[in-house]
N, CA, C and O atoms as CSV, one atom per row, in Angstrom:
chain,resi,resn,atom,element,x,y,z
A,1,MET,N,N,55.702,-25.427,26.783
A,1,MET,CA,C,55.161,-24.196,27.289
A,1,MET,C,C,56.218,-23.378,28.011
A,1,MET,O,O,56.307,-22.162,27.840
A,2,VAL,N,N,57.006,-24.052,28.808
A,2,VAL,CA,C,58.049,-23.357,29.562
A,2,VAL,C,C,59.082,-22.771,28.610
A,2,VAL,O,O,59.558,-21.657,28.828
A,3,ASP,N,N,59.434,-23.504,27.557
A,3,ASP,CA,C,60.399,-22.994,26.585
A,3,ASP,C,C,59.831,-21.784,25.847
A,3,ASP,O,O,60.550,-20.810,25.624
A,4,ASN,N,N,58.572,-21.827,25.469
A,4,ASN,CA,C,57.938,-20.691,24.805
A,4,ASN,C,C,57.958,-19.464,25.717
A,4,ASN,O,O,58.241,-18.357,25.260
A,5,ALA,N,N,57.663,-19.654,26.986
A,5,ALA,CA,C,57.687,-18.543,27.940
A,5,ALA,C,C,59.096,-17.976,28.061
A,5,ALA,O,O,59.284,-16.759,28.036
A,6,ARG,N,N,60.081,-18.853,28.193
A,6,ARG,CA,C,61.477,-18.408,28.327
A,6,ARG,C,C,61.916,-17.631,27.097
A,6,ARG,O,O,62.520,-16.565,27.216
A,7,GLN,N,N,61.616,-18.159,25.916
A,7,GLN,CA,C,62.007,-17.473,24.681
A,7,GLN,C,C,61.300,-16.128,24.543
A,7,GLN,O,O,61.888,-15.157,24.066
A,8,SER,N,N,60.059,-16.076,24.955
A,8,SER,CA,C,59.322,-14.807,24.899
A,8,SER,C,C,59.984,-13.770,25.800
A,8,SER,O,O,60.184,-12.626,25.391
A,9,ARG,N,N,60.322,-14.166,27.023
A,9,ARG,CA,C,60.966,-13.233,27.955
A,9,ARG,C,C,62.335,-12.796,27.450
A,9,ARG,O,O,62.702,-11.629,27.586
A,10,GLN,N,N,63.090,-13.722,26.870
A,10,GLN,CA,C,64.460,-13.412,26.446
A,10,GLN,C,C,64.549,-12.660,25.120
A,10,GLN,O,O,65.453,-11.843,24.942
A,11,HIS,N,N,63.640,-12.916,24.194
A,11,HIS,CA,C,63.801,-12.403,22.836
A,11,HIS,C,C,62.757,-11.383,22.400
A,11,HIS,O,O,62.842,-10.849,21.294
A,12,GLU,N,N,61.791,-11.110,23.238
A,12,GLU,CA,C,60.752,-10.141,22.879
A,12,GLU,C,C,60.825,-8.962,23.843
A,12,GLU,O,O,60.410,-9.080,24.996
A,13,PRO,N,N,61.347,-7.834,23.385
A,13,PRO,CA,C,61.477,-6.676,24.279
A,13,PRO,C,C,60.149,-6.219,24.878
A,13,PRO,O,O,60.133,-5.649,25.969
A,14,GLY,N,N,59.037,-6.459,24.188
A,14,GLY,CA,C,57.736,-6.043,24.684
A,14,GLY,C,C,57.112,-6.997,25.691
A,14,GLY,O,O,56.057,-6.700,26.252
A,15,CYS,N,N,57.756,-8.148,25.929
A,15,CYS,CA,C,57.250,-9.119,26.906
A,15,CYS,C,C,57.826,-8.773,28.279
A,15,CYS,O,O,59.023,-8.930,28.521
A,16,LEU,N,N,56.966,-8.307,29.160
A,16,LEU,CA,C,57.409,-7.889,30.490
A,16,LEU,C,C,57.350,-9.018,31.510
A,16,LEU,O,O,58.089,-8.999,32.494
A,17,ALA,N,N,56.481,-10.000,31.289
A,17,ALA,CA,C,56.363,-11.156,32.184
A,17,ALA,C,C,55.668,-12.283,31.435
A,17,ALA,O,O,54.788,-12.047,30.607
A,18,PHE,N,N,56.073,-13.506,31.737
A,18,PHE,CA,C,55.427,-14.678,31.145
A,18,PHE,C,C,55.644,-15.831,32.102
A,18,PHE,O,O,56.751,-16.359,32.212
A,19,ASP,N,N,54.589,-16.218,32.791
A,19,ASP,CA,C,54.656,-17.303,33.775
A,19,ASP,C,C,53.737,-18.441,33.362
A,19,ASP,O,O,52.603,-18.209,32.941
A,20,VAL,N,N,54.220,-19.661,33.480
A,20,VAL,CA,C,53.418,-20.855,33.245
A,20,VAL,C,C,52.989,-21.351,34.620
A,20,VAL,O,O,53.827,-21.707,35.448
A,21,CYS,N,N,51.682,-21.373,34.858
A,21,CYS,CA,C,51.148,-21.702,36.180
A,21,CYS,C,C,50.268,-22.944,36.107
A,21,CYS,O,O,49.571,-23.178,35.120
A,22,GLU,N,N,50.318,-23.728,37.171
A,22,GLU,CA,C,49.524,-24.952,37.255
A,22,GLU,C,C,48.816,-24.980,38.599
A,22,GLU,O,O,49.427,-24.727,39.637
A,23,ASP,N,N,47.532,-25.288,38.576
A,23,ASP,CA,C,46.760,-25.441,39.805
A,23,ASP,C,C,47.176,-26.768,40.442
A,23,ASP,O,O,47.049,-27.807,39.794
A,24,PRO,N,N,47.667,-26.776,41.684
A,24,PRO,CA,C,48.122,-28.026,42.299
A,24,PRO,C,C,47.018,-29.066,42.466
A,24,PRO,O,O,47.305,-30.251,42.638
A,25,THR,N,N,45.764,-28.633,42.415
A,25,THR,CA,C,44.660,-29.587,42.537
A,25,THR,C,C,44.099,-30.001,41.184
A,25,THR,O,O,43.265,-30.904,41.117
A,26,ARG,N,N,44.539,-29.364,40.107
A,26,ARG,CA,C,44.046,-29.659,38.750
A,26,ARG,C,C,45.223,-29.642,37.787
A,26,ARG,O,O,45.359,-28.704,37.002
A,27,SER,N,N,46.062,-30.645,37.830
A,27,SER,CA,C,47.272,-30.658,37.006
A,27,SER,C,C,46.969,-30.733,35.509
A,27,SER,O,O,47.870,-30.576,34.685
A,28,ASP,N,N,45.713,-30.972,35.157
A,28,ASP,CA,C,45.341,-31.020,33.744
A,28,ASP,C,C,45.036,-29.631,33.180
A,28,ASP,O,O,44.752,-29.490,31.991
A,29,GLN,N,N,45.094,-28.601,34.042
A,29,GLN,CA,C,44.840,-27.238,33.600
A,29,GLN,C,C,46.082,-26.383,33.792
A,29,GLN,O,O,46.758,-26.453,34.818
A,30,VAL,N,N,46.364,-25.578,32.780
A,30,VAL,CA,C,47.521,-24.689,32.831
A,30,VAL,C,C,47.034,-23.270,32.568
A,30,VAL,O,O,46.167,-23.042,31.725
A,31,PHE,N,N,47.594,-22.342,33.288
A,31,PHE,CA,C,47.269,-20.929,33.144
A,31,PHE,C,C,48.543,-20.203,32.751
A,31,PHE,O,O,49.553,-20.298,33.449
A,32,LEU,N,N,48.506,-19.484,31.649
A,32,LEU,CA,C,49.657,-18.702,31.206
A,32,LEU,C,C,49.388,-17.241,31.535
A,32,LEU,O,O,48.425,-16.653,31.042
A,33,TYR,N,N,50.236,-16.662,32.366
A,33,TYR,CA,C,50.109,-15.263,32.751
A,33,TYR,C,C,51.163,-14.487,31.982
A,33,TYR,O,O,52.363,-14.683,32.178
A,34,GLU,N,N,50.707,-13.610,31.110
A,34,GLU,CA,C,51.621,-12.865,30.246
A,34,GLU,C,C,51.316,-11.372,30.348
A,34,GLU,O,O,50.154,-10.964,30.352
A,35,VAL,N,N,52.366,-10.569,30.431
A,35,VAL,CA,C,52.220,-9.116,30.444
A,35,VAL,C,C,53.083,-8.557,29.326
A,35,VAL,O,O,54.278,-8.841,29.239
A,36,TYR,N,N,52.461,-7.766,28.483
A,36,TYR,CA,C,53.158,-7.152,27.353
A,36,TYR,C,C,53.085,-5.641,27.470
A,36,TYR,O,O,52.162,-5.093,28.073
A,37,GLN,N,N,54.060,-4.985,26.892
A,37,GLN,CA,C,54.167,-3.538,26.951
A,37,GLN,C,C,52.992,-2.859,26.246
A,37,GLN,O,O,52.582,-1.759,26.617
A,38,SER,N,N,52.463,-3.525,25.233
A,38,SER,CA,C,51.363,-2.945,24.466
A,38,SER,C,C,50.631,-4.057,23.723
A,38,SER,O,O,51.094,-5.196,23.670
A,39,GLU,N,N,49.499,-3.712,23.160
A,39,GLU,CA,C,48.770,-4.683,22.359
A,39,GLU,C,C,49.581,-5.071,21.129
A,39,GLU,O,O,49.536,-6.220,20.689
A,40,ALA,N,N,50.319,-4.121,20.576
A,40,ALA,CA,C,51.176,-4.407,19.420
A,40,ALA,C,C,52.263,-5.420,19.786
A,40,ALA,O,O,52.599,-6.283,18.975
A,41,ALA,N,N,52.813,-5.322,20.997
A,41,ALA,CA,C,53.837,-6.280,21.446
A,41,ALA,C,C,53.239,-7.678,21.567
A,41,ALA,O,O,53.894,-8.668,21.242
A,42,PHE,N,N,51.989,-7.757,22.036
A,42,PHE,CA,C,51.329,-9.058,22.114
A,42,PHE,C,C,51.088,-9.623,20.720
A,42,PHE,O,O,51.322,-10.807,20.479
A,43,GLU,N,N,50.626,-8.790,19.811
A,43,GLU,CA,C,50.397,-9.237,18.435
A,43,GLU,C,C,51.704,-9.721,17.801
A,43,GLU,O,O,51.714,-10.712,17.072
A,44,GLN,N,N,52.788,-9.028,18.078
A,44,GLN,CA,C,54.104,-9.446,17.568
A,44,GLN,C,C,54.468,-10.818,18.152
A,44,GLN,O,O,55.024,-11.664,17.451
A,45,HIS,N,N,54.159,-11.032,19.416
A,45,HIS,CA,C,54.418,-12.318,20.066
A,45,HIS,C,C,53.699,-13.454,19.330
A,45,HIS,O,O,54.272,-14.523,19.121
A,46,THR,N,N,52.446,-13.217,18.940
A,46,THR,CA,C,51.664,-14.267,18.279
A,46,THR,C,C,52.160,-14.570,16.866
A,46,THR,O,O,51.713,-15.534,16.245
A,47,ARG,N,N,53.074,-13.759,16.363
A,47,ARG,CA,C,53.667,-14.017,15.040
A,47,ARG,C,C,55.110,-14.524,15.129
A,47,ARG,O,O,55.723,-14.836,14.108
A,48,ALA,N,N,55.647,-14.605,16.343
A,48,ALA,CA,C,57.029,-15.052,16.534
A,48,ALA,C,C,57.147,-16.546,16.219
A,48,ALA,O,O,56.234,-17.323,16.499
A,49,ALA,N,N,58.273,-16.930,15.637
A,49,ALA,CA,C,58.486,-18.328,15.240
A,49,ALA,C,C,58.347,-19.284,16.425
A,49,ALA,O,O,57.736,-20.343,16.290
A,50,HIS,N,N,58.907,-18.926,17.586
A,50,HIS,CA,C,58.813,-19.839,18.741
A,50,HIS,C,C,57.368,-19.996,19.200
A,50,HIS,O,O,56.984,-21.077,19.646
A,51,PHE,N,N,56.551,-18.935,19.103
A,51,PHE,CA,C,55.144,-19.058,19.467
A,51,PHE,C,C,54.401,-19.948,18.472
A,51,PHE,O,O,53.635,-20.822,18.879
A,52,LEU,N,N,54.615,-19.739,17.192
A,52,LEU,CA,C,53.925,-20.533,16.174
A,52,LEU,C,C,54.272,-22.011,16.312
A,52,LEU,O,O,53.403,-22.870,16.164
A,53,ASP,N,N,55.548,-22.311,16.597
A,53,ASP,CA,C,55.972,-23.693,16.813
A,53,ASP,C,C,55.283,-24.277,18.047
A,53,ASP,O,O,54.760,-25.390,18.003
A,54,PHE,N,N,55.285,-23.523,19.146
A,54,PHE,CA,C,54.623,-23.943,20.380
A,54,PHE,C,C,53.129,-24.178,20.145
A,54,PHE,O,O,52.588,-25.205,20.556
A,55,ASP,N,N,52.467,-23.230,19.487
A,55,ASP,CA,C,51.028,-23.318,19.259
A,55,ASP,C,C,50.680,-24.567,18.454
A,55,ASP,O,O,49.677,-25.226,18.724
A,56,HIS,N,N,51.500,-24.885,17.479
A,56,HIS,CA,C,51.280,-26.086,16.665
A,56,HIS,C,C,51.474,-27.356,17.497
A,56,HIS,O,O,50.685,-28.295,17.396
A,57,LYS,N,N,52.524,-27.380,18.317
A,57,LYS,CA,C,52.830,-28.575,19.111
A,57,LYS,C,C,51.766,-28.886,20.158
A,57,LYS,O,O,51.505,-30.058,20.432
A,58,VAL,N,N,51.155,-27.877,20.741
A,58,VAL,CA,C,50.198,-28.117,21.824
A,58,VAL,C,C,48.746,-28.138,21.356
A,58,VAL,O,O,47.843,-28.319,22.172
A,59,ALA,N,N,48.508,-27.959,20.079
A,59,ALA,CA,C,47.132,-27.854,19.562
A,59,ALA,C,C,46.252,-29.032,19.981
A,59,ALA,O,O,45.080,-28.841,20.305
A,60,LEU,N,N,46.799,-30.236,19.980
A,60,LEU,CA,C,46.002,-31.413,20.337
A,60,LEU,C,C,45.718,-31.490,21.842
A,60,LEU,O,O,44.788,-32.181,22.257
A,61,TRP,N,N,46.504,-30.794,22.657
A,61,TRP,CA,C,46.309,-30.816,24.107
A,61,TRP,C,C,45.261,-29.808,24.552
A,61,TRP,O,O,44.657,-29.964,25.613
A,62,VAL,N,N,45.046,-28.792,23.759
A,62,VAL,CA,C,44.208,-27.670,24.176
A,62,VAL,C,C,42.728,-28.000,23.970
A,62,VAL,O,O,42.278,-28.233,22.848
A,63,VAL,N,N,41.995,-28.015,25.063
A,63,VAL,CA,C,40.555,-28.239,25.008
A,63,VAL,C,C,39.850,-26.900,24.831
A,63,VAL,O,O,38.882,-26.793,24.079
A,64,GLU,N,N,40.342,-25.884,25.527
A,64,GLU,CA,C,39.755,-24.548,25.455
A,64,GLU,C,C,40.854,-23.514,25.645
A,64,GLU,O,O,41.716,-23.671,26.510
A,65,LYS,N,N,40.826,-22.477,24.852
A,65,LYS,CA,C,41.817,-21.412,24.953
A,65,LYS,C,C,41.065,-20.088,25.044
A,65,LYS,O,O,40.265,-19.749,24.171
A,66,LYS,N,N,41.336,-19.353,26.110
A,66,LYS,CA,C,40.721,-18.041,26.299
A,66,LYS,C,C,41.830,-17.017,26.461
A,66,LYS,O,O,42.761,-17.219,27.240
A,67,VAL,N,N,41.732,-15.939,25.738
A,67,VAL,CA,C,42.649,-14.819,25.914
A,67,VAL,C,C,41.828,-13.680,26.483
A,67,VAL,O,O,40.827,-13.266,25.899
A,68,LYS,N,N,42.258,-13.183,27.618
A,68,LYS,CA,C,41.550,-12.095,28.274
A,68,LYS,C,C,42.481,-10.894,28.344
A,68,LYS,O,O,43.614,-11.001,28.813
A,69,ILE,N,N,42.002,-9.769,27.882
A,69,ILE,CA,C,42.813,-8.558,27.865
A,69,ILE,C,C,42.409,-7.684,29.043
A,69,ILE,O,O,41.235,-7.365,29.230
A,70,LEU,N,N,43.405,-7.306,29.829
A,70,LEU,CA,C,43.174,-6.474,31.006
A,70,LEU,C,C,44.078,-5.249,30.943
A,70,LEU,O,O,45.161,-5.310,30.361
A,71,ASN,N,N,43.654,-4.161,31.526
A,71,ASN,CA,C,44.484,-2.963,31.639
A,71,ASN,C,C,44.957,-2.826,33.072
A,71,ASN,O,O,44.163,-2.945,34.005
A,72,LEU,N,N,46.254,-2.574,33.255
A,72,LEU,CA,C,46.772,-2.308,34.589
A,72,LEU,C,C,46.291,-0.931,35.020
A,72,LEU,O,O,46.346,0.019,34.240
A,73,VAL,N,N,45.833,-0.821,36.229
A,73,VAL,CA,C,45.269,0.426,36.724
A,73,VAL,C,C,46.348,1.493,36.888
A,73,VAL,O,O,46.085,2.672,36.647
A,74,ASP,N,N,47.550,1.103,37.292
A,74,ASP,CA,C,48.575,2.102,37.622
A,74,ASP,C,C,49.696,2.220,36.604
A,74,ASP,O,O,50.833,2.499,36.984
A,75,GLY,N,N,49.418,2.019,35.334
A,75,GLY,CA,C,50.512,2.192,34.399
A,75,GLY,C,C,50.116,2.076,32.954
A,75,GLY,O,O,50.936,2.345,32.076
A,76,GLY,N,N,48.932,1.699,32.681
A,76,GLY,CA,C,48.478,1.631,31.317
A,76,GLY,C,C,49.046,0.468,30.515
A,76,GLY,O,O,48.739,0.338,29.330
A,77,VAL,N,N,49.860,-0.373,31.125
A,77,VAL,CA,C,50.404,-1.538,30.426
A,77,VAL,C,C,49.305,-2.567,30.282
A,77,VAL,O,O,48.587,-2.860,31.238
A,78,ARG,N,N,49.177,-3.112,29.090
A,78,ARG,CA,C,48.112,-4.087,28.849
A,78,ARG,C,C,48.601,-5.480,29.220
A,78,ARG,O,O,49.730,-5.856,28.903
A,79,SER,N,N,47.763,-6.225,29.878
A,79,SER,CA,C,48.073,-7.595,30.258
A,79,SER,C,C,47.215,-8.535,29.429
A,79,SER,O,O,46.036,-8.271,29.193
A,80,PHE,N,N,47.801,-9.612,28.999
A,80,PHE,CA,C,47.075,-10.597,28.215
A,80,PHE,C,C,47.219,-11.940,28.902
A,80,PHE,O,O,48.333,-12.408,29.137
A,81,VAL,N,N,46.118,-12.548,29.216
A,81,VAL,CA,C,46.118,-13.802,29.970
A,81,VAL,C,C,45.514,-14.876,29.104
A,81,VAL,O,O,45.408,-16.026,29.531
C-alpha cells in the first residue's frame, strides 16, 4: 500500500495527495486518503500499472472497499477516499 501511494505521488501529475492511514486502536483497518486534481486523474490512477498490481496483491486482504467522492469547498478539486 505504501509503495502504491508513493508511486502515485511520484508518477501521477494529477495525484495531489495520497496517505496510508491506520487507526492505532484497529490495526486491521486501513484508510487511504487520496486527493486528485480531477475525476479523470482518479480514473487514470485506477488504470496505472502500479495500481493494478497493488489491487491484485491485496485482493485477498480486502473485506470491504468503499470509494467516497467529495468536493473541496474552496477549490473545486475532487477528493477520492
